[in-house]
C-alpha positions as CSV (number, residue, x, y, z in Angstrom):
1,X,115.5,93.1,56.9
2,X,116.4,96.6,55.7
3,X,116.4,99.4,58.3
4,X,116.2,103.1,57.6
5,X,117.9,105.5,60.0
6,X,116.5,109.0,59.6
7,X,117.6,112.2,61.3
8,X,115.2,115.1,61.0
9,X,114.3,118.4,62.5
10,X,110.9,120.0,62.5
11,X,109.2,123.2,63.6
12,X,105.6,123.3,64.9
13,X,103.5,124.6,67.7
14,X,104.5,122.6,70.8
15,X,104.8,124.0,74.4
16,X,108.2,122.6,75.1
17,X,109.6,123.6,71.8
18,X,108.1,127.1,72.3
19,X,110.4,127.4,75.3
20,X,113.4,126.7,73.1
21,X,112.2,129.5,70.8
22,X,112.0,131.9,73.7
23,X,115.4,130.8,75.1
24,X,117.5,130.1,71.9
25,X,120.8,129.8,73.7
26,X,119.6,126.8,75.6
27,X,119.6,123.1,74.5
28,X,116.7,121.1,75.9
29,X,116.8,117.3,75.7
30,X,113.7,115.3,76.5
31,X,113.2,111.7,77.4
32,X,109.6,110.4,77.9
33,X,108.3,107.0,78.8
34,X,104.6,108.1,78.8
35,X,104.8,108.1,82.6
36,X,107.5,110.6,83.4
37,X,109.4,113.2,81.5
38,X,113.1,114.0,82.0
39,X,114.3,117.4,80.7
40,X,118.0,118.0,80.6
41,X,118.8,121.7,79.9
42,X,122.3,122.8,78.9
43,X,122.8,126.4,79.8
44,X,125.5,128.9,80.8
45,X,123.3,131.8,82.0
46,X,122.0,130.9,85.4
47,X,120.0,134.1,85.7
48,X,118.2,133.3,82.5
49,X,117.7,129.8,83.6
50,X,115.8,131.0,86.7
51,X,113.3,132.6,84.3
52,X,113.1,129.3,82.3
53,X,112.4,127.3,85.5
54,X,109.4,129.5,86.2
55,X,108.1,129.0,82.7
56,X,108.5,125.2,83.0
57,X,106.7,125.2,86.3
58,X,103.8,127.1,84.7
59,X,103.8,124.8,81.7
60,X,103.8,121.7,83.9
61,X,100.8,123.1,85.9
62,X,98.9,123.8,82.6
63,X,99.5,120.2,81.5
64,X,98.2,118.8,84.8
65,X,101.6,117.7,86.1
66,X,104.5,119.0,88.2
67,X,108.3,119.0,88.5
68,X,109.3,116.6,91.3
69,X,113.1,116.6,91.1
70,X,115.9,118.7,90.0
71,X,119.6,118.0,89.8
72,X,122.5,120.3,88.8
73,X,125.7,119.4,87.1
74,X,127.2,122.3,85.3
75,X,126.4,123.2,82.6
76,X,123.5,120.7,82.8
77,X,120.3,120.9,84.7
78,X,117.9,117.9,84.9
79,X,114.2,118.3,85.7
80,X,112.0,115.3,86.3
81,X,108.4,116.0,85.4
82,X,106.0,113.7,87.2
83,X,103.1,112.1,85.3
84,X,103.9,112.9,81.6
85,X,101.6,115.6,80.3
86,X,102.0,114.6,76.6
87,X,98.4,113.6,76.2
88,X,97.4,117.2,76.9
89,X,99.7,118.6,74.2
90,X,97.9,119.3,70.9
91,X,99.7,118.6,67.7
92,X,102.2,116.1,69.1
93,X,104.3,114.3,66.4
94,X,105.2,111.2,68.5
95,X,101.8,109.5,67.6
96,X,102.7,110.0,63.9
97,X,106.0,108.2,64.4
98,X,104.2,105.3,66.2
99,X,101.4,105.1,63.6
100,X,103.9,104.6,60.9
101,X,105.9,101.9,62.7
102,X,108.9,104.1,63.4
103,X,111.1,103.7,66.4
104,X,112.2,107.0,68.0
105,X,115.6,106.9,69.5
106,X,115.4,109.4,72.4
107,X,116.1,112.0,73.4
108,X,114.3,114.6,71.4
109,X,116.5,117.7,71.3
110,X,115.0,121.2,71.1
111,X,117.0,124.3,70.2
112,X,116.0,127.6,68.8
113,X,112.4,126.6,68.0
114,X,113.4,123.3,66.3
115,X,112.9,119.7,67.4
116,X,115.5,117.2,66.4
117,X,114.6,113.5,66.1
118,X,116.4,110.3,65.2
119,X,114.2,107.5,63.9
120,X,114.4,103.9,62.8
121,X,111.9,102.8,60.1
122,X,111.4,99.3,58.8
123,X,110.0,99.9,55.3
124,X,110.3,102.5,52.6
125,X,106.5,102.7,52.5
126,X,106.4,103.7,56.2
127,X,109.0,106.4,55.5
128,X,106.9,107.9,52.7
129,X,103.7,107.9,54.8
130,X,105.6,109.3,57.8
131,X,106.8,112.4,55.9
132,X,103.5,112.8,54.1
133,X,101.7,113.1,57.5
134,X,104.4,115.2,59.2
135,X,104.4,117.8,56.5
136,X,100.7,118.4,57.2
137,X,101.4,119.6,60.7
138,X,105.0,120.8,60.7
139,X,107.9,122.3,58.7
140,X,110.2,119.3,58.2
141,X,113.8,119.1,57.1
142,X,115.8,115.9,56.7
143,X,119.2,116.1,58.3
144,X,120.4,112.6,57.4
145,X,119.1,109.4,56.0
146,X,120.9,106.0,55.5
147,X,119.8,102.5,54.6
148,X,121.2,99.7,56.7
149,X,120.9,96.4,54.9
150,X,120.2,93.3,57.1
151,X,121.1,95.4,60.1
152,X,120.5,94.7,63.8
153,X,118.8,97.5,65.7
154,X,121.2,97.1,68.7
155,X,124.0,98.3,66.5
156,X,122.5,101.7,66.4
157,X,122.6,102.1,70.2
158,X,126.1,100.9,71.0
159,X,128.0,104.2,71.5
160,X,127.0,107.3,73.6
161,X,127.8,110.9,72.9
162,X,129.7,111.1,76.2
163,X,131.9,108.3,74.9
164,X,132.6,110.2,71.7
165,X,132.8,113.7,72.9
166,X,133.3,113.7,76.6
167,X,137.0,114.2,76.5
168,X,136.9,117.1,74.1
169,X,137.5,120.6,75.3
170,X,135.1,123.4,74.2
171,X,137.7,124.7,71.7
172,X,138.3,121.3,70.2
173,X,134.6,120.6,69.9
174,X,134.0,124.0,68.3
175,X,136.9,123.5,65.8
176,X,135.5,120.1,64.8
177,X,131.9,121.3,64.4
178,X,133.0,124.3,62.3
179,X,135.0,122.0,60.0
180,X,132.0,119.7,59.6
181,X,129.6,122.5,58.9
182,X,132.0,124.2,56.5
183,X,132.6,121.2,54.3
184,X,136.2,120.5,55.3
185,X,135.5,116.8,55.3
186,X,133.7,116.7,51.9
187,X,135.4,115.1,49.0
188,X,136.7,117.3,47.5
189,X,137.1,119.7,50.3
190,X,135.0,122.8,50.2
191,X,137.3,124.8,52.5
192,X,140.8,124.7,53.9
193,X,141.9,125.0,57.5
194,X,143.5,128.3,56.7
195,X,140.2,129.7,55.6
196,X,138.4,128.4,58.7
197,X,141.1,129.9,60.9
198,X,140.7,133.3,59.3
199,X,137.0,133.2,60.2
200,X,137.9,132.6,63.8
201,X,140.8,135.1,63.7
202,X,143.2,132.4,64.8
203,X,146.6,131.4,63.4
204,X,146.2,128.4,61.1
205,X,148.5,126.3,63.3
206,X,146.4,127.0,66.4
207,X,143.2,126.0,64.7
208,X,144.7,122.8,63.3
209,X,146.0,121.9,66.7
210,X,142.5,122.1,68.1
211,X,141.1,120.1,65.2
212,X,143.7,117.4,65.2
213,X,143.3,116.8,69.0
214,X,139.5,116.5,68.5
215,X,140.0,114.0,65.7
216,X,142.5,112.0,67.7
217,X,140.3,111.8,70.8
218,X,137.2,110.7,68.8
219,X,139.2,108.1,66.8
220,X,140.7,106.7,70.0
221,X,137.1,106.5,71.5
222,X,135.8,104.5,68.6
223,X,138.8,102.2,68.3
224,X,137.1,99.3,70.2
225,X,134.0,99.6,67.9
226,X,136.2,99.6,64.8
227,X,138.0,96.5,66.2
228,X,134.6,94.7,66.7
229,X,133.7,95.6,63.1
230,X,136.8,93.9,61.8
231,X,136.1,90.7,63.7
232,X,132.4,90.5,62.6
């Protein structure tokens, strides 16, 4: 069986995503089991977060639900919303995923007015129908797409972001992300470390040190998975 792994982002009218548009510096991750919602909010500005909490309380009330639990672990805040209010949200895209036999790998991440999704589809026909229907209700951009021949779905769930990135410092993560976004890892390279360092107003050696440490930590984190692959 061929699997299709798709990463996409979309923009449409949605109450939760509208919050991310009003608070563009926050990252909102949402898990939903159709019974409860869990929102995890990454933020640095606690004063601004107080305003966001009030907006979430008002939103929950308008959807006929309420926030029942909060937990704080800097820089993350988790809110558990009782009795999922998704059915009261107009224009939801999750039913479109389900209608086209696509498996959503949660969480949905919202930032700056965009919703980010990762999906597994089981046929090319479903993928075409999915995008045809999504484009009628939202602005859609494909971030990534790959075909996994004869794959097992469990292989797509094996490693967590905490495992990959939990040991990285902020500087190391920023150095890696900028290298990825700037085309440093393209073949051929689109930019050099010296050019990236100039953007950051850093010595090349300092930037390269951050980048190499980030690369080393991630490679060490995935070593067990690489080893499993060689034994398969």
